[in-house]
Residue frames as qw, qx, qy, qz and C-alpha x, y, z in Angstrom:
[[0.493, -0.203, -0.805, 0.261, 61.88, -4.94, -20.47],
 [0.047, -0.148, -0.418, 0.895, 61.27, -1.75, -18.44],
 [0.447, -0.052, -0.291, -0.844, 58.10, -1.12, -20.49],
 [0.621, -0.175, -0.736, -0.204, 56.86, -4.62, -19.83],
 [0.356, -0.163, -0.680, 0.621, 57.50, -4.23, -16.04],
 [0.137, 0.105, 0.214, -0.961, 55.55, -0.91, -15.87],
 [0.557, -0.054, -0.418, -0.716, 52.62, -2.24, -17.85],
 [0.576, -0.221, -0.784, 0.072, 52.48, -5.42, -15.67],
 [0.169, -0.150, -0.567, 0.792, 52.51, -3.21, -12.45],
 [0.316, 0.060, -0.014, -0.947, 49.70, -1.05, -13.79],
 [0.642, -0.100, -0.596, -0.472, 47.65, -4.02, -14.88],
 [0.477, -0.167, -0.794, 0.339, 48.12, -5.64, -11.53],
 [0.050, 0.115, 0.354, -0.927, 47.00, -2.43, -9.72],
 [0.512, -0.001, -0.242, -0.824, 43.80, -2.34, -11.79],
 [0.614, -0.123, -0.768, -0.132, 43.15, -6.05, -11.21],
 [0.325, -0.169, -0.725, 0.583, 43.57, -5.65, -7.50],
 [0.182, 0.176, 0.286, -0.924, 41.39, -2.45, -7.12],
 [0.482, 0.070, -0.451, -0.748, 38.90, -3.42, -9.83],
 [0.572, -0.114, -0.799, -0.147, 38.01, -6.86, -8.16],
 [0.049, -0.077, 0.652, -0.753, 37.08, -5.53, -4.76],
 [0.163, -0.492, -0.845, -0.132, 33.80, -6.96, -3.60],
 [0.195, -0.320, 0.038, -0.926, 31.24, -4.15, -3.04],
 [0.481, -0.521, -0.700, -0.091, 28.63, -4.21, -0.23],
 [0.396, -0.847, -0.057, -0.351, 27.91, -2.84, 3.13],
 [0.612, 0.316, -0.537, 0.487, 31.08, -2.42, 5.12],
 [0.256, -0.518, 0.339, -0.743, 29.62, -1.06, 8.43],
 [0.306, -0.023, -0.926, 0.219, 29.56, -3.70, 11.09],
 [0.213, 0.192, 0.531, -0.797, 26.69, -1.81, 12.83],
 [0.534, 0.184, -0.271, -0.780, 24.36, -2.16, 9.87],
 [0.800, 0.009, 0.453, -0.393, 21.78, -4.98, 9.60],
 [0.880, 0.474, 0.044, 0.001, 23.12, -6.02, 6.16],
 [0.196, -0.794, 0.556, 0.149, 26.88, -5.90, 7.02],
 [0.929, 0.343, -0.125, 0.058, 28.90, -7.98, 4.57],
 [0.606, -0.653, 0.365, 0.270, 32.23, -9.07, 6.21],
 [0.730, 0.137, 0.473, 0.474, 33.52, -10.05, 2.74],
 [0.334, 0.887, 0.239, 0.209, 32.92, -6.54, 1.23],
 [0.619, -0.149, -0.002, 0.771, 36.01, -4.45, 0.66],
 [0.064, 0.123, 0.186, 0.973, 34.27, -1.44, -0.84],
 [0.206, 0.469, 0.652, -0.559, 31.18, 0.22, 0.65],
 [0.123, 0.315, 0.675, 0.656, 28.43, 0.62, -2.06],
 [0.221, -0.128, 0.124, -0.959, 26.12, 2.80, 0.07],
 [0.604, -0.247, -0.624, -0.430, 23.50, 0.02, 0.63],
 [0.230, -0.024, -0.809, 0.540, 23.79, -0.21, 4.48],
 [0.498, -0.545, -0.419, -0.529, 20.51, -0.54, 6.40],
 [0.112, 0.294, -0.634, 0.707, 20.34, 0.47, 10.01],
 [0.376, 0.118, 0.680, -0.618, 16.71, -0.37, 10.85],
 [0.113, 0.331, 0.868, 0.353, 13.88, -2.18, 9.28],
 [0.250, -0.245, -0.172, -0.921, 10.96, -0.09, 8.15],
 [0.396, 0.069, 0.654, -0.641, 7.88, -0.23, 10.43],
 [0.166, 0.298, 0.906, 0.252, 5.17, -2.51, 9.13],
 [0.266, -0.183, -0.251, -0.912, 2.22, -0.72, 7.49],
 [0.308, 0.138, 0.780, -0.527, -0.79, -1.32, 9.91],
 [0.619, 0.374, -0.021, -0.690, -3.15, -1.04, 6.87],
 [0.222, 0.342, -0.861, -0.305, -1.65, -4.21, 5.21],
 [0.186, 0.114, 0.940, -0.263, -3.99, -6.52, 7.16],
 [0.437, 0.542, 0.444, -0.564, -7.00, -4.85, 5.60],
 [0.260, 0.521, -0.520, -0.625, -5.83, -4.81, 2.01],
 [0.202, 0.026, 0.961, 0.187, -7.44, -7.19, -0.51],
 [0.346, -0.189, -0.583, -0.711, -10.70, -8.19, -2.17],
 [0.293, 0.123, 0.713, -0.626, -14.03, -8.42, -0.20],
 [0.136, -0.331, -0.799, -0.484, -17.14, -9.99, -1.53],
 [0.123, 0.132, 0.375, -0.909, -19.67, -7.37, -0.42],
 [0.049, -0.600, -0.769, -0.215, -23.44, -7.47, -0.20],
 [0.076, -0.070, -0.074, 0.992, -24.64, -3.82, -0.39],
 [0.057, 0.659, 0.750, -0.012, -28.23, -2.78, 0.36],
 [0.110, 0.154, 0.105, 0.976, -29.47, 0.60, -0.96],
 [0.008, -0.669, -0.676, 0.309, -32.24, 2.65, 0.53],
 [0.134, 0.356, 0.297, 0.876, -33.76, 5.59, -1.42],
 [0.305, -0.442, 0.027, -0.843, -35.44, 8.27, 0.60],
 [0.467, -0.269, 0.629, -0.560, -35.77, 5.76, 3.54],
 [0.905, 0.145, 0.173, -0.361, -37.34, 2.96, 1.48],
 [0.635, -0.269, 0.667, 0.283, -35.51, -0.24, 0.50],
 [0.458, 0.676, -0.269, -0.511, -34.37, 0.00, -3.10],
 [0.867, 0.369, -0.324, -0.085, -32.03, -2.90, -4.05],
 [0.704, -0.560, 0.416, 0.130, -29.28, -5.36, -3.03],
 [0.625, 0.670, -0.400, -0.013, -26.06, -5.82, -4.97],
 [0.848, -0.392, 0.274, 0.227, -23.29, -8.38, -4.45],
 [0.560, 0.789, -0.185, 0.171, -19.86, -7.42, -5.84],
 [0.799, -0.131, -0.185, 0.556, -16.15, -7.42, -5.23],
 [0.100, -0.987, 0.071, -0.108, -14.76, -4.40, -3.40],
 [0.799, 0.170, -0.248, 0.521, -10.95, -3.96, -3.43],
 [0.391, -0.916, 0.017, 0.086, -9.15, -2.17, -0.69],
 [0.745, 0.321, -0.071, 0.580, -5.74, -0.80, -1.69],
 [0.413, -0.717, -0.077, 0.557, -3.24, 1.93, -0.48],
 [0.547, 0.775, 0.084, 0.305, -1.61, 3.02, -3.72],
 [0.529, 0.239, -0.258, 0.772, 0.88, 5.71, -3.02],
 [0.339, -0.792, -0.275, -0.427, -1.27, 7.32, -0.36],
 [0.136, -0.615, 0.516, -0.580, -0.47, 8.69, 3.11],
 [0.221, 0.119, -0.940, 0.230, -0.06, 6.28, 5.88],
 [0.302, 0.201, 0.692, -0.625, -3.71, 6.77, 7.09],
 [0.538, 0.402, -0.123, -0.731, -5.42, 6.56, 3.67],
 [0.443, 0.064, 0.879, 0.162, -6.96, 3.56, 1.89],
 [0.367, 0.192, -0.401, -0.817, -8.87, 3.33, -1.43],
 [0.587, 0.247, 0.702, -0.319, -12.21, 1.64, -1.78],
 [0.167, 0.279, -0.644, -0.692, -12.15, 0.52, -5.43],
 [0.294, -0.200, -0.828, -0.435, -15.45, -0.53, -7.00],
 [0.110, 0.229, 0.690, -0.678, -17.52, 0.77, -4.19],
 [0.566, 0.398, 0.343, -0.636, -21.22, 0.31, -4.89],
 [0.672, 0.208, 0.667, 0.246, -20.16, -1.80, -7.90],
 [0.313, 0.913, 0.116, -0.233, -19.60, 1.39, -9.83],
 [0.801, 0.387, 0.048, 0.455, -15.95, 0.87, -10.87],
 [0.081, 0.881, -0.099, 0.455, -14.96, 4.01, -9.13],
 [0.618, -0.034, -0.526, 0.583, -12.31, 4.58, -6.46],
 [0.329, -0.856, -0.133, -0.376, -13.14, 6.42, -3.28],
 [0.309, 0.421, -0.602, 0.604, -10.77, 7.64, -0.50],
 [0.709, -0.632, -0.281, -0.138, -11.20, 6.63, 3.10],
 [0.048, 0.672, -0.544, 0.499, -9.14, 7.75, 6.20],
 [0.759, -0.215, -0.610, 0.072, -8.23, 5.04, 8.65],
 [0.253, -0.649, 0.432, -0.573, -8.08, 5.26, 12.33],
 [0.466, -0.241, 0.813, -0.253, -7.19, 1.93, 13.79],
 [0.236, 0.149, 0.927, 0.251, -9.61, -0.54, 12.25],
 [0.244, 0.746, 0.520, -0.337, -12.13, 2.11, 11.69],
 [0.336, 0.078, 0.388, 0.855, -12.40, 4.35, 8.57],
 [0.255, 0.704, 0.334, -0.573, -14.30, 7.47, 7.53],
 [0.453, 0.382, 0.563, 0.576, -15.18, 8.30, 3.91],
 [0.026, -0.486, -0.163, 0.858, -15.04, 12.06, 3.63],
 [0.516, 0.694, 0.328, -0.380, -17.55, 13.81, 1.43],
 [0.283, -0.229, 0.686, 0.630, -16.65, 12.98, -2.32],
 [0.542, 0.385, -0.177, -0.726, -18.34, 13.67, -5.61],
 [0.608, 0.080, 0.789, -0.049, -20.18, 10.56, -6.78],
 [0.357, 0.461, 0.670, 0.459, -22.08, 11.61, -9.95],
 [0.079, 0.746, 0.325, 0.576, -22.78, 15.04, -11.43],
 [0.163, -0.659, 0.211, -0.703, -23.70, 17.27, -8.55],
 [0.834, -0.461, -0.171, -0.253, -24.11, 14.43, -6.06],
 [0.093, 0.590, -0.693, 0.404, -21.80, 13.80, -3.09],
 [0.868, -0.372, -0.304, -0.127, -21.60, 10.93, -0.54],
 [0.023, 0.610, -0.654, 0.446, -19.77, 10.25, 2.68],
 [0.889, -0.267, -0.271, -0.256, -19.81, 7.59, 5.31],
 [0.252, -0.648, 0.663, -0.277, -17.92, 5.35, 7.71],
 [0.929, 0.027, -0.331, -0.163, -17.02, 1.74, 8.33],
 [0.449, -0.621, 0.631, -0.122, -14.73, -0.65, 10.14],
 [0.622, 0.307, -0.714, -0.094, -12.86, -3.85, 9.63],
 [0.698, -0.431, 0.436, -0.370, -13.72, -6.74, 11.92],
 [0.714, -0.188, 0.657, 0.156, -11.34, -9.64, 11.57],
 [0.295, -0.009, 0.712, 0.637, -11.76, -10.58, 7.88],
 [0.137, 0.700, 0.685, 0.147, -14.92, -8.55, 7.27],
 [0.113, 0.047, 0.022, 0.992, -15.62, -5.02, 6.15],
 [0.013, -0.701, -0.705, 0.100, -18.74, -3.17, 7.26],
 [0.193, -0.064, 0.067, 0.977, -19.73, 0.27, 6.00],
 [0.177, 0.766, 0.586, -0.194, -22.46, 2.78, 5.66],
 [0.249, 0.014, 0.269, 0.930, -22.54, 5.57, 3.04],
 [0.178, 0.741, 0.514, -0.394, -24.95, 8.49, 2.77],
 [0.267, 0.235, 0.451, 0.819, -25.85, 10.49, -0.24],
 [0.231, -0.103, -0.038, -0.967, -28.29, 13.23, -1.05],
 [0.710, -0.083, -0.090, -0.694, -31.32, 10.81, -1.21],
 [0.910, 0.031, -0.405, -0.086, -29.92, 7.36, -0.54],
 [0.439, -0.648, 0.593, -0.188, -28.08, 5.32, 2.07],
 [0.801, 0.242, -0.543, -0.074, -26.02, 2.14, 1.44],
 [0.664, -0.525, 0.493, -0.199, -25.21, -0.47, 4.02],
 [0.778, 0.402, -0.473, -0.095, -22.60, -3.00, 3.01],
 [0.667, -0.517, 0.530, -0.081, -20.86, -6.01, 4.64],
 [0.809, 0.473, -0.341, -0.075, -18.37, -8.42, 2.98],
 [0.871, -0.357, 0.282, 0.186, -15.86, -11.23, 3.80],
 [0.007, -0.721, 0.596, 0.353, -12.18, -10.89, 2.72],
 [0.921, 0.337, -0.079, -0.180, -11.58, -13.25, -0.21]]
């Protein structure tokens, strides 16, 4: 009988402590759970700031005019994708710029961006600048012998 009583008490203790609801137990936290009995380390005290780049991310249907040594060369229409990846808070990626499939880095400042000098092909480099106006991207890039001017609406 004594063994049965000891086993019952131990089982009851495990049942009581093992069934405690886990959650955030700090009433100052945004996700406070009044029913939680055991803190699980998930308390949140402030919401993360929204990323100002988010409004510019997405696909743009771009028309891009190329000028070689000052003379008109060609027009291309293609989809340019703007992403952030795991970049710094002021960086975006221009994916498929010039319809080449490549990704180029741009640095944001408000709704404007600059494209620092980057290797394009072989020994060739390009840089440029642009801006977002409502749901439109506008940019100019310069290379060794060419200039591209692009404009496109967000899709």
